[in-house]
VEXGURO-735469 format. One record per residue: x, y, z of N, C-alpha, C, O in turn. Coordinates in steps of 0.02 Angstrom, whole numbers, padded with zeros to 5 digits, always signed. Last residue first. Layout:
<pts>
XYZXYZXYZXYZ;...
</pts>
This chain:
<pts>
-01316-02102-02416-01281-02161-02413-01239-02164-02474-01202-02212-02483;-01332-01923-02369-01345-01987-02430-01298-02045-02422-01238-02032-02422;-01386-01840-02265-01326-01882-02266-01342-01939-02311-01363-01994-02292;-01438-01682-02252-01455-01740-02278-01398-01787-02299-01365-01774-02350;-01399-01546-02226-01398-01599-02172-01423-01668-02191-01428-01710-02147;-01377-01467-02322-01441-01458-02295-01458-01516-02234-01511-01525-02205;-01260-01498-02383-01263-01430-02354-01337-01423-02315-01349-01373-02280;-01287-01625-02430-01241-01624-02376-01243-01546-02342-01228-01537-02283;-01373-01583-02535-01400-01618-02476-01346-01619-02418-01365-01612-02360;-01282-01522-02623-01336-01479-02587-01365-01518-02531-01382-01487-02481;-01207-01633-02658-01170-01567-02624-01221-01531-02591-01211-01508-02535;-01297-01715-02724-01261-01737-02654-01239-01675-02630-01256-01663-02572;-01341-01635-02827-01385-01648-02779-01346-01665-02713-01358-01638-02659;-01225-01635-02905-01239-01564-02873-01303-01578-02821-01315-01536-02777;-01209-01761-02943-01163-01736-02892-01180-01676-02858-01163-01661-02801;-01347-01865-02935-01319-01815-02969-01270-01776-02916-01287-01762-02859;-01339-02023-02874-01364-01967-02872-01329-01916-02912-01270-01931-02924;-01374-02200-02850-01335-02150-02885-01366-02090-02890-01424-02093-02911;-01379-02279-02682-01400-02264-02756-01354-02219-02787-01302-02199-02760;-01436-02350-02531-01376-02336-02579-01398-02333-02653-01430-02378-02680;-01569-02285-02428-01540-02330-02474-01476-02310-02517-01469-02252-02535;-01580-02183-02342-01606-02244-02325-01579-02298-02369-01566-02353-02345;-01552-02056-02395-01536-02070-02328-01546-02144-02298-01525-02161-02242;-01613-02057-02518-01552-02079-02519-01520-02083-02445-01466-02111-02437;-01739-02005-02489-01737-02081-02493-01664-02099-02487-01649-02150-02455;-01734-01879-02371-01710-01894-02450-01715-01973-02438-01698-02000-02385;-01776-01839-02244-01796-01800-02298-01783-01817-02370-01806-01787-02418;-01844-01943-02110-01791-01922-02163-01824-01891-02215-01881-01904-02234;-01909-02011-02007-01914-01940-02022-01860-01915-02068-01835-01860-02056;-01938-02142-02006-01864-02116-01971-01866-02036-01977-01822-02003-01949;-02058-02165-02072-02046-02183-01997-01991-02148-01969-01994-02124-01912;-02016-02127-02201-02067-02093-02163-02058-02100-02094-02051-02052-02057;-01906-02213-02238-01904-02135-02235-01947-02101-02192-01930-02056-02153;-01975-02336-02228-01915-02326-02178-01908-02247-02174-01905-02218-02120;-02059-02316-02332-02083-02321-02273-02032-02309-02219-02046-02276-02169;-01963-02295-02443-02010-02239-02423-02044-02259-02355-02058-02211-02319;-01905-02422-02447-01863-02367-02425-01918-02307-02410-01908-02273-02360;-02025-02508-02472-01979-02516-02413-01940-02456-02400-01939-02436-02342;-02177-02477-02543-02113-02457-02544-02075-02465-02473-02092-02431-02425;-02272-02609-02587-02265-02567-02531-02196-02555-02532-02154-02600-02526;-02384-02663-02711-02312-02655-02686-02318-02611-02631-02367-02575-02627;-02512-02794-02737-02486-02727-02746-02414-02726-02717-02385-02779-02702;-02671-02876-02768-02603-02870-02749-02575-02800-02750-02611-02752-02763;-02794-03015-02783-02788-02935-02765-02709-02934-02752-02683-02984-02728;-02857-03125-02913-02822-03097-02865-02821-03028-02850-02841-02985-02889;-02906-03274-02987-02925-03204-02974-02876-03192-02912-02858-03235-02872;-02766-03377-03060-02831-03359-03013-02839-03290-03013-02796-03250-03031;-02750-03441-03226-02729-03395-03179-02780-03378-03130-02836-03363-03151;-02810-03496-03331-02761-03543-03286-02730-03497-03235-02682-03519-03201;-02895-03449-03432-02923-03468-03359-02875-03503-03323-02896-03544-03282;-02850-03393-03537-02874-03459-03548-02892-03491-03477-02901-03551-03470;-02818-03271-03504-02878-03274-03552-02902-03342-03551-02961-03355-03561;-02690-03285-03435-02763-03262-03405-02817-03277-03444-02867-03297-03414;-02622-03355-03539-02633-03387-03470-02692-03364-03445-02739-03401-03432;-02605-03243-03623-02631-03306-03642-02655-03342-03590-02713-03363-03595;-02532-03156-03540-02595-03141-03567-02641-03201-03585-02700-03207-03568;-02415-03211-03524-02448-03201-03467-02523-03195-03493-02568-03228-03468;-02371-03234-03669-02374-03293-03624-02419-03268-03561-02463-03308-03545;-02460-03141-03791-02397-03146-03747-02415-03202-03699-02475-03215-03691;-02567-03107-03865-02527-03158-03899-02472-03174-03844-02438-03224-03856;-02622-02987-03813-02663-03055-03804-02618-03120-03820-02630-03175-03794;-02562-02882-03855-02527-02915-03800-02562-02980-03788-02534-03024-03756;-02621-02820-03960-02579-02869-03984-02557-02912-03921-02538-02970-03929;-02712-02729-03899-02739-02788-03910-02693-02840-03931-02710-02898-03926;-02683-02586-03854-02637-02637-03837-02660-02712-03857-02626-02757-03831;-02766-02472-03839-02733-02489-03901-02682-02539-03904-02641-02539-03950;-02827-02456-03725-02765-02422-03727-02730-02448-03790-02669-02445-03793;-02948-02515-03740-02956-02452-03733-02881-02412-03737-02876-02351-03748;-02907-02644-03755-02942-02619-03811-02942-02541-03800-02935-02505-03849;-02858-02675-03626-02809-02681-03689-02842-02645-03746-02806-02615-03786;-02982-02665-03564-02932-02614-03549-02875-02619-03603-02848-02567-03623;-03053-02776-03610-03082-02704-03618-03024-02656-03608-03020-02607-03645;-02974-02879-03574-02996-02863-03650-03012-02790-03661-02991-02753-03706;-02978-02872-03431-02916-02867-03475-02932-02848-03548-02901-02803-03576;-03110-02884-03402-03085-02817-03387-03015-02813-03426-02995-02760-03450;-03128-03016-03436-03180-02963-03469-03129-02894-03461-03114-02858-03509;-03042-03090-03361-03041-03088-03429-03077-03036-03466-03059-03015-03521;-02989-02971-03230-03013-03037-03251-03023-03034-03330-03013-02981-03360;-02853-02878-03156-02909-02884-03209-02928-02965-03216-02888-03011-03208;-02845-02867-02974-02820-02873-03030-02876-02894-03092-02929-02922-03080;-02867-02744-02846-02895-02807-02871-02880-02805-02956-02896-02759-02993;-02719-02656-02791-02787-02669-02824-02812-02737-02848-02772-02780-02867;-02604-02529-02754-02632-02597-02759-02695-02599-02794-02720-02550-02822;-02467-02447-02715-02506-02453-02767-02538-02517-02760-02499-02565-02759;-02401-02355-02570-02423-02417-02596-02467-02401-02653-02503-02352-02649;-02352-02225-02526-02318-02280-02505-02336-02344-02532-02297-02391-02524;-02337-02068-02593-02371-02125-02604-02327-02186-02578-02273-02197-02604;-02342-01932-02485-02310-01981-02519-02346-02035-02526-02383-02056-02481;-02387-01748-02484-02406-01822-02485-02351-01860-02517-02317-01837-02563;-02281-01629-02396-02322-01654-02456-02335-01726-02446-02302-01761-02407;-02177-01588-02313-02234-01544-02331-02270-01558-02393-02287-01517-02435;-02068-01654-02280-02063-01632-02347-02120-01588-02364-02121-01554-02415;-02113-01684-02144-02037-01664-02164-02038-01631-02221-02011-01576-02221;-02239-01729-02154-02225-01668-02127-02160-01639-02144-02152-01579-02157;-02323-01821-02272-02254-01814-02240-02245-01748-02222-02244-01706-02267;-02474-01913-02261-02441-01843-02268-02370-01847-02241-02360-01878-02189;-02476-02047-02376-02471-02032-02320-02449-01958-02311-02406-01938-02351;-02583-02152-02486-02542-02085-02475-02546-02074-02397-02595-02084-02362;-02610-02283-02586-02615-02261-02516-02562-02206-02511-02504-02215-02530;-02705-02297-02734-02654-02274-02711-02655-02256-02637-02698-02216-02620;-02807-02421-02822-02799-02363-02790-02733-02353-02769-02694-02398-02785;-02952-02524-02896-02883-02510-02870-02868-02444-02844-02916-02406-02841;-03063-02538-02970-03050-02587-02912-02983-02576-02884-02958-02619-02848;-03169-02424-03057-03106-02441-03028-03104-02486-02969-03141-02475-02921;-03295-02309-03089-03254-02366-03108-03194-02372-03064-03171-02321-03036;-03458-02280-03001-03390-02252-03016-03341-02314-03037-03346-02367-03006;-03578-02313-02943-03571-02301-03011-03511-02281-03040-03509-02265-03100;-03587-02347-02812-03568-02272-02824-03576-02262-02903-03581-02205-02924;-03617-02479-02804-03640-02432-02754-03634-02360-02769-03670-02317-02744;-03554-02545-02902-03632-02540-02916-03652-02483-02854-03702-02447-02862;-03421-02493-02994-03448-02502-02924-03514-02492-02921-03538-02437-02936;-03361-02558-03139-03400-02508-03117-03426-02539-03037-03446-02597-03027;-03202-02587-03203-03258-02616-03172-03299-02566-03128-03269-02536-03084;-03080-02527-03233-03134-02498-03273-03207-02531-03246-03261-02507-03264;-02959-02556-03179-02978-02495-03168-03045-02462-03205-03061-02403-03210;-02871-02686-03112-02939-02672-03142-02956-02602-03123-02967-02586-03065;-02694-02700-03153-02755-02678-03101-02817-02661-03142-02815-02630-03195;-02646-02768-03279-02641-02792-03209-02692-02773-03171-02734-02813-03152;-02649-02698-03398-02656-02779-03396-02637-02803-03324-02613-02859-03317;-02622-02567-03430-02693-02600-03440-02702-02672-03418-02757-02700-03419;-02535-02468-03315-02538-02506-03378-02599-02555-03373-02620-02579-03320;-02600-02302-03277-02585-02380-03259-02580-02417-03321-02613-02404-03371;-02581-02139-03231-02584-02184-03276-02580-02258-03251-02552-02266-03196;-02699-02037-03132-02632-02061-03155-02639-02120-03202-02694-02146-03213;-02825-01994-03168-02789-01967-03114-02719-01980-03115-02680-01935-03100;-02847-01968-03332-02842-02015-03278-02808-01971-03224-02771-01923-03236;-02958-01848-03426-02891-01874-03410-02890-01919-03345-02934-01907-03304;-03082-01793-03445-03052-01832-03502-02984-01857-03481-02953-01889-03524;-03153-01745-03336-03109-01696-03369-03074-01727-03432-03038-01692-03468;-03197-01865-03272-03246-01819-03304-03206-01764-03357-03230-01746-03410;-03073-01979-03298-03108-01950-03264-03155-01902-03308-03152-01901-03370;-03011-02143-03367-03019-02068-03382-03077-02041-03341-03130-02072-03345;-02917-02252-03257-02963-02239-03309-02974-02158-03310-02953-02118-03268;-02814-02237-03163-02801-02267-03229-02855-02250-03278-02839-02236-03335;-02876-02271-03008-02809-02242-03044-02806-02280-03102-02799-02341-03103;-02975-02292-02899-02997-02281-02968-02936-02239-02997-02943-02179-03009;-02964-02209-02734-02988-02269-02775-02991-02247-02849-03008-02189-02863;-02841-02161-02626-02882-02138-02687-02894-02196-02728-02849-02230-02754;-02827-02155-02468-02819-02209-02510-02868-02180-02573-02929-02179-02565;-02731-02065-02345-02800-02066-02392-02776-02124-02438-02716-02138-02445;-02697-01996-02194-02682-02049-02226-02748-02055-02277-02806-02051-02256;-02713-01846-02171-02654-01881-02139-02646-01950-02183-02590-01960-02208;-02824-01755-02201-02832-01821-02170-02777-01864-02142-02787-01909-02101;-02755-01647-02263-02817-01641-02221-02830-01700-02179-02848-01692-02121;-02649-01694-02337-02644-01644-02277-02701-01640-02228-02696-01631-02167;-02726-01764-02426-02693-01798-02381-02663-01755-02321-02654-01779-02265;-02785-01668-02501-02833-01713-02473-02790-01744-02410-02815-01749-02354;-02676-01591-02553-02731-01559-02513-02771-01601-02477-02794-01580-02424;-02600-01684-02626-02579-01645-02564-02631-01622-02522-02632-01633-02461;-02692-01722-02723-02665-01771-02679-02642-01737-02618-02660-01756-02562;-02702-01606-02799-02763-01639-02756-02739-01688-02706-02765-01692-02650;-02585-01591-02846-02606-01534-02801-02665-01568-02756-02673-01561-02696;-02581-01699-02931-02537-01696-02881-02548-01645-02819-02528-01653-02762;-02676-01652-03025-02678-01726-02984-02636-01723-02921-02656-01743-02867;-02714-01482-03008-02681-01540-03037-02691-01611-02990-02709-01614-02932;-02870-01396-02987-02803-01412-02967-02770-01478-03011-02805-01516-03044;-02997-01363-03004-02950-01318-03029-02875-01335-03021-02828-01300-03042;-03078-01448-02929-03074-01451-03015-03025-01405-03044-03011-01408-03104;-03083-01528-02803-03043-01479-02823-03029-01478-02905-02980-01503-02934;-03200-01612-02799-03185-01564-02748-03136-01509-02765-03144-01451-02745;-03191-01684-02919-03250-01636-02903-03238-01586-02845-03262-01529-02844;-03078-01748-02895-03078-01698-02951-03135-01653-02940-03130-01592-02948;-03126-01833-02791-03068-01793-02782-03078-01735-02829-03086-01679-02807;-03216-01898-02861-03243-01867-02806-03193-01814-02793-03211-01756-02784;-03128-01971-02947-03179-01929-02971-03203-01884-02929-03215-01828-02951;-03061-02053-02858-03026-02003-02888-03072-01953-02927-03051-01896-02937;-03146-02079-02703-03119-02099-02767-03098-02047-02811-03122-01991-02799;-03067-02111-02543-03106-02056-02590-03090-02082-02656-03035-02105-02670;-03047-02149-02363-03058-02167-02437-03100-02117-02477-03151-02087-02457;-02936-02128-02237-02987-02096-02266-02988-02114-02347-02942-02099-02386;-02885-02237-02112-02875-02211-02181-02936-02184-02214-02986-02220-02218;-02858-02194-01934-02902-02220-01991-02877-02193-02061-02852-02137-02068;-02777-02128-01839-02807-02191-01832-02838-02231-01887-02843-02292-01885;-02627-02047-01923-02695-02052-01893-02720-02115-01890-02698-02160-01926;-02457-02044-01883-02509-02085-01913-02575-02070-01882-02583-02078-01821;-02370-01998-01792-02401-01950-01838-02451-01982-01873-02494-01945-01898;-02260-02011-01651-02310-02038-01691-02344-01988-01730-02350-01932-01704;-02089-01951-01642-02152-01951-01621-02201-01983-01677-02187-01983-01736;-01925-01999-01594-01973-01993-01651-02045-01994-01613-02057-02030-01564;-01860-02015-01476-01857-01940-01513-01900-01937-01573-01911-01884-01602;-01860-02138-01445-01914-02083-01411-01917-02030-01441-01967-01995-01439;-01860-02280-01509-01831-02218-01522-01879-02157-01506-01922-02133-01543;-01937-02375-01482-01868-02397-01482-01829-02329-01486-01771-02326-01468;-02068-02329-01491-02046-02350-01428-01974-02361-01425-01946-02358-01371;-02064-02293-01623-02070-02240-01575-02053-02259-01510-02027-02219-01471;-02074-02424-01677-02018-02379-01693-02007-02316-01650-01952-02291-01642;-02197-02468-01634-02135-02510-01619-02077-02455-01623-02039-02446-01575;-02284-02385-01695-02282-02385-01628-02214-02423-01599-02185-02406-01547;-02261-02417-01827-02249-02345-01812-02243-02352-01725-02198-02322-01696;-02318-02548-01840-02240-02535-01841-02222-02466-01825-02163-02457-01808;-02442-02517-01819-02405-02561-01766-02337-02543-01781-02300-02523-01736;-02471-02455-01937-02477-02417-01872-02442-02452-01824-02408-02419-01785;-02454-02553-02027-02410-02489-02029-02414-02452-01964-02365-02423-01940;-02548-02637-02001-02484-02660-01988-02438-02599-01995-02384-02599-01966;-02662-02560-02043-02650-02576-01964-02579-02601-01951-02551-02589-01897;-02642-02549-02178-02629-02490-02140-02629-02503-02062-02601-02465-02023;-02678-02678-02201-02610-02658-02224-02592-02592-02182-02537-02584-02156;-02812-02669-02169-02766-02722-02135-02697-02710-02152-02655-02732-02113;-02860-02571-02260-02860-02566-02185-02813-02611-02154-02774-02589-02111;-02841-02644-02383-02802-02578-02368-02803-02567-02299-02750-02552-02273;-02942-02742-02364-02865-02759-02368-02823-02694-02355-02775-02695-02318;-03059-02665-02361-03041-02707-02305-02974-02732-02304-02947-02743-02249;-03057-02616-02494-03051-02577-02429-03034-02600-02372-02998-02569-02333;-03080-02719-02578-03019-02688-02574-03002-02644-02512-02947-02638-02485;-03208-02749-02534-03158-02797-02508-03093-02764-02518-03048-02772-02475;-03277-02640-02581-03282-02662-02511-03225-02701-02489-03196-02690-02436;-03255-02652-02719-03222-02600-02681-03223-02610-02614-03174-02590-02583;-03237-02823-02758-03272-02767-02751-03233-02712-02715-03182-02726-02683;-03221-02971-02782-03199-02922-02836-03245-02861-02824-03286-02844-02867;-03267-03070-02702-03226-03028-02677-03202-02971-02711-03170-02926-02684;-03334-03161-02789-03377-03122-02747-03336-03069-02716-03367-03019-02700;-03225-03238-02841-03263-03190-02889-03305-03143-02843-03311-03085-02862;-03092-03237-02718-03148-03266-02758-03186-03215-02796-03180-03154-02785;-02918-03222-02734-02986-03209-02699-03027-03248-02741-03009-03284-02788;-02745-03230-02683-02803-03259-02712-02858-03243-02688-02864-03243-02627;-02627-03103-02673-02676-03148-02636-02730-03162-02673-02764-03116-02696;-02469-03036-02660-02525-03057-02708-02560-03102-02670-02529-03140-02634;-02342-02908-02657-02376-02964-02629-02443-02971-02673-02465-02929-02711;-02183-02846-02630-02225-02856-02686-02270-02911-02658-02242-02962-02637;-02101-02725-02550-02130-02790-02536-02186-02795-02593-02228-02750-02600;-01959-02645-02632-02022-02653-02607-02048-02714-02587-02016-02763-02606;-01845-02546-02702-01862-02596-02661-01920-02594-02633-01938-02541-02607;-01759-02469-02847-01827-02476-02809-01834-02543-02760-01826-02597-02790;-01653-02358-02893-01652-02433-02868-01723-02424-02830-01737-02379-02790;-01660-02224-02944-01644-02281-02984-01660-02351-02962-01677-02395-03002;-01783-02146-02846-01720-02170-02845-01712-02222-02910-01760-02258-02925;-01879-02022-02762-01877-02063-02828-01798-02077-02836-01756-02032-02835;-01896-01928-02667-01933-01985-02657-01926-02035-02717-01963-02083-02720;-01796-01830-02691-01800-01845-02630-01846-01910-02625-01835-01946-02577;-01743-01891-02855-01757-01825-02813-01765-01865-02739-01743-01922-02731;-01748-01924-03034-01722-01926-02976-01732-01873-02916-01728-01813-02930;-01854-01991-03125-01839-01923-03114-01810-01923-03043-01849-01923-02996;-01823-02149-03198-01849-02111-03146-01820-02044-03155-01769-02036-03188;-01775-02233-03300-01817-02175-03324-01840-02129-03263-01872-02078-03274;-01735-02348-03239-01688-02304-03265-01707-02238-03291-01667-02193-03304;-01760-02437-03113-01799-02389-03151-01764-02346-03178-01757-02295-03144;-01736-02594-03043-01703-02537-03071-01749-02500-03125-01770-02529-03174;-01780-02674-02895-01784-02665-02971-01741-02611-02988-01710-02584-02943;-01835-02813-02796-01777-02758-02812-01782-02746-02880-01787-02791-02922;-01942-02870-02672-01938-02850-02748-01885-02797-02748-01886-02747-02712;-01978-02990-02566-01931-02937-02577-01921-02921-02651-01891-02961-02686;-02139-03053-02573-02074-03048-02579-02033-02987-02580-02060-02934-02597;-02296-03149-02528-02250-03084-02541-02181-03098-02551-02161-03155-02538;-02445-03232-02568-02370-03239-02568-02349-03159-02558-02384-03114-02579;-02591-03299-02499-02552-03275-02548-02485-03277-02538-02462-03321-02502;-02764-03346-02448-02697-03347-02449-02660-03324-02506-02687-03326-02561;-02895-03332-02502-02883-03319-02433-02813-03320-02415-02800-03292-02362;-02895-03482-02613-02927-03415-02590-02918-03399-02520-02930-03442-02478;-02727-03564-02623-02802-03556-02614-02828-03489-02600-02791-03445-02577;-02604-03590-02738-02625-03551-02683-02700-03551-02681-02733-03539-02732;-02516-03663-02831-02592-03687-02804-02608-03661-02742-02623-03698-02695;-02398-03621-02875-02399-03640-02807-02466-03678-02781-02471-03712-02730;-02440-03574-03007-02396-03615-03003-02397-03660-02930-02396-03722-02929;-02528-03469-02966-02554-03530-02994-02504-03585-02996-02525-03642-02988;-02442-03380-02900-02495-03405-02860-02534-03465-02890-02565-03505-02855;-02357-03358-03009-02328-03383-02958-02392-03417-02911-02387-03474-02889;-02441-03273-03092-02420-03335-03115-02400-03376-03061-02423-03433-03062;-02441-03162-02998-02505-03194-03003-02494-03266-03054-02538-03309-03053;-02305-03122-02998-02346-03143-02936-02398-03189-02948-02404-03243-02920;-02294-03070-03135-02261-03133-03107-02288-03163-03049-02295-03224-03046;-02363-02962-03126-02395-03011-03169-02351-03073-03139-02380-03124-03122;-02293-02869-03033-02366-02873-03037-02396-02945-03070-02442-02977-03044;-02164-02841-03000-02184-02913-03008-02265-02921-03002-02294-02968-02975;-02074-02708-03076-02104-02739-03020-02127-02802-03040-02113-02821-03097;-01970-02702-03167-01997-02642-03144-02032-02651-03069-02024-02615-03020;-01838-02817-03193-01904-02804-03174-01913-02734-03156-01866-02704-03129;-01726-02820-03337-01741-02814-03260-01807-02790-03243-01832-02744-03275;-01740-02929-03463-01752-02865-03432-01756-02865-03363-01788-02907-03332;-01657-03020-03592-01691-03013-03524-01697-02947-03507-01661-02906-03534;-01644-03089-03753-01642-03039-03710-01679-03048-03650-01730-03081-03652;-01536-03218-03822-01606-03190-03807-01591-03150-03751-01547-03161-03710;-01413-03270-03859-01426-03197-03860-01494-03172-03849-01510-03114-03862;-01428-03405-03839-01421-03374-03905-01442-03312-03911-01480-03293-03956;-01411-03428-03699-01481-03432-03729-01479-03396-03804-01527-03363-03824;-01293-03390-03659-01312-03461-03663-01372-03478-03691-01386-03536-03706;-01292-03242-03662-01258-03281-03706-01278-03360-03714-01279-03387-03769;-01426-03134-03657-01388-03193-03628-01358-03242-03666-01390-03281-03700;-01420-02955-03658-01422-03015-03699-01394-03074-03646-01351-03064-03603;-01533-02839-03561-01459-02867-03580-01471-02940-03615-01519-02977-03602;-01606-02689-03510-01609-02751-03546-01534-02777-03561-01486-02740-03571;-01723-02599-03405-01641-02609-03423-01641-02688-03455-01669-02735-03428;-01867-02526-03483-01833-02578-03445-01747-02583-03459-01718-02573-03513;-01934-02371-03496-01894-02422-03529-01851-02468-03474-01810-02446-03434;-02096-02318-03473-02040-02335-03444-02003-02389-03476-02028-02445-03485;-02233-02314-03518-02176-02276-03557-02107-02294-03534-02060-02286-03573;-02329-02372-03435-02333-02382-03509-02280-02358-03542-02275-02378-03600;-02315-02351-03300-02358-02306-03334-02363-02312-03411-02392-02271-03446;-02287-02521-03282-02299-02454-03242-02345-02412-03280-02403-02429-03292;-02272-02642-03342-02259-02589-03384-02266-02515-03339-02251-02460-03364;-02195-02780-03278-02244-02732-03265-02222-02667-03299-02167-02640-03288;-02160-02929-03363-02136-02871-03330-02194-02826-03319-02244-02836-03353;-02218-03029-03454-02214-03040-03376-02186-02971-03336-02194-02968-03275;-02222-03040-03587-02273-02996-03551-02283-03000-03478-02332-02983-03446;-02127-03098-03664-02165-03138-03623-02230-03101-03592-02281-03131-03576;-02020-03014-03694-02069-03042-03744-02116-03082-03720-02152-03106-03763;-01873-03055-03599-01910-03000-03637-01955-03042-03690-01934-03091-03721;-01868-03139-03449-01862-03139-03525-01905-03090-03547-01962-03080-03524;-01827-03043-03301-01873-03091-03333-01858-03093-03408-01831-03042-03429;-01742-03019-03144-01744-03010-03217-01788-03062-03240-01792-03117-03212;-01742-03057-03018-01717-02992-03036-01730-02970-03103-01730-02910-03118;-01881-03157-02945-01827-03143-03003-01812-03073-03001-01855-03031-02986;-01903-03212-02774-01928-03171-02833-01865-03170-02877-01809-03180-02855;-01969-03327-02659-01906-03293-02688-01920-03267-02760-01948-03304-02800;-02094-03301-02541-02067-03338-02592-02010-03294-02625-02007-03233-02617;-02185-03306-02393-02129-03284-02418-02113-03328-02476-02117-03389-02468;-02364-03312-02383-02297-03338-02372-02248-03309-02418-02264-03290-02474;-02489-03215-02290-02444-03224-02355-02389-03263-02336-02364-03255-02280;-02608-03165-02217-02593-03238-02233-02556-03256-02302-02575-03291-02349;-02622-03033-02187-02644-03052-02249-02640-03121-02268-02662-03141-02322;-02553-03040-02063-02622-03001-02073-02659-03021-02137-02721-03025-02138;-02437-03099-02080-02485-03130-02033-02551-03100-02050-02601-03135-02052;-02367-03017-02178-02374-03087-02184-02435-03114-02142-02478-03149-02169;-02369-02898-02100-02395-02898-02158-02419-02977-02183-02475-02993-02203;-02284-02931-01986-02357-02911-01978-02391-02917-02049-02446-02945-02049;-02158-02961-02062-02200-03008-02015-02264-02996-02012-02304-03038-02032;-02138-02834-02114-02159-02886-02159-02191-02949-02122-02239-02981-02144;-02118-02744-01991-02173-02743-02044-02189-02805-02086-02246-02825-02092;-02003-02807-01936-02065-02800-01909-02128-02798-01946-02178-02834-01939;-01907-02798-02035-01921-02861-02012-01983-02867-01973-02015-02919-01973;-01904-02654-02068-01913-02716-02122-01932-02775-02089-01977-02807-02116;-01875-02595-01935-01938-02583-01982-01953-02635-02032-02010-02658-02037;-01748-02647-01915-01799-02655-01877-01869-02650-01902-01914-02691-01892;-01664-02598-02024-01664-02668-02016-01733-02691-01971-01767-02740-01987;-01685-02458-02005-01704-02489-02069-01714-02559-02058-01766-02585-02080;-01623-02444-01875-01698-02432-01882-01723-02473-01951-01771-02513-01952;-01492-02472-01917-01521-02508-01865-01597-02507-01873-01630-02559-01878;-01467-02354-01993-01468-02431-02018-01494-02478-01974-01520-02528-01999;-01484-02256-01896-01531-02259-01962-01521-02333-01988-01570-02367-02002;-01381-02268-01808-01446-02287-01785-01503-02294-01844-01554-02328-01840;-01287-02234-01908-01282-02303-01873-01348-02316-01849-01376-02369-01864;-01312-02105-01942-01312-02150-01981-01314-02225-01962-01339-02269-01997;-01431-02029-01806-01362-02036-01850-01370-02095-01899-01421-02129-01900;-01595-01960-01810-01553-02026-01796-01476-02020-01839-01473-02007-01899;-01653-01845-01844-01663-01868-01781-01615-01930-01764-01601-01945-01706;-01585-01717-01952-01599-01794-01936-01602-01811-01868-01556-01794-01831;-01657-01569-01975-01608-01604-01928-01625-01665-01923-01678-01678-01893;-01691-01429-02073-01693-01494-02068-01642-01524-02020-01584-01503-02024;-01730-01301-02103-01696-01310-02039-01714-01387-02027-01747-01405-01978;-01853-01337-02231-01827-01286-02191-01794-01308-02116-01832-01331-02074;-01827-01454-02358-01861-01436-02302-01815-01382-02255-01755-01388-02247;-01818-01445-02517-01774-01431-02467-01809-01404-02408-01821-01344-02402;-01820-01565-02653-01863-01530-02607-01826-01514-02541-01803-01562-02509;-01758-01575-02799-01744-01572-02732-01779-01536-02698-01776-01475-02705;-01752-01667-02955-01777-01615-02910-01746-01631-02845-01715-01683-02833;-01693-01697-03129-01699-01709-03058-01723-01654-03024-01721-01598-03050;-01792-01725-03285-01749-01688-03237-01746-01694-03164-01800-01696-03135;
</pts>
């Protein structure tokens, strides 16, 4: 079911022409900073991959990819990507990228099963990035150092946009607050994961929740993850808690809730892949192309993630609906309500 958050007395700070220019400025500035901070080179990415190779991102494991037959390949089927989590790791190997360096790309996807609303669209655009690491860097401390670099690029981009458009005020806090999903559950045991996210993010402004995908003390994960890219089972020896991945959340005062800007993590090594496939009951995936390459050792250790382009622009430009940033398809009733509320959907 679609949803619509209706902020009180919403007034866009930029008209549609200014918005389009702002989108261009944000995307160009942020990706340049991201590339420099993480030492990433830009590569060209696919819109679709062949079905049955294990290359597509399964997200939460239930979303259906958009598929189509290819006439010149004997009706072999391809599927539009959800994201490029696995494809990027293969590309690191194919390009012989050294530790400390990586790649990024403009990822465009179709997620037909999305629940449409202010933050969710059929069309997904994000910067997908991946960086080669060493075995010694498979730690929570290293994950935090990468998150901090990405957040610094976000703060510099915010400063730029506020200088260009004085009607937009800065709002990002100086630092990211890190917390494990188990500690967050312990803080708010009577709340849902989404309610916990809102409470902690409203308090700190910017939060990175560590350990997404593994079961917590209540028997449930904070959120679901496919078992074959992020490592959510390796134990941090400092805390005794599992997970080398997480989500970056920012408080959106326009909507009065936390929004996820990025999901990222240190990727599974051979041991973590086998363990997580077993826990998920997906052992048959070891026969797929991607998984075979990982298990035979021909893929590098890596860290990577995605950063939502439209969500980032929406946040900086103080927009109430992602449809004010990108062109997509929306229910007619939603379009009508948005127009009445001052949200100009493209």
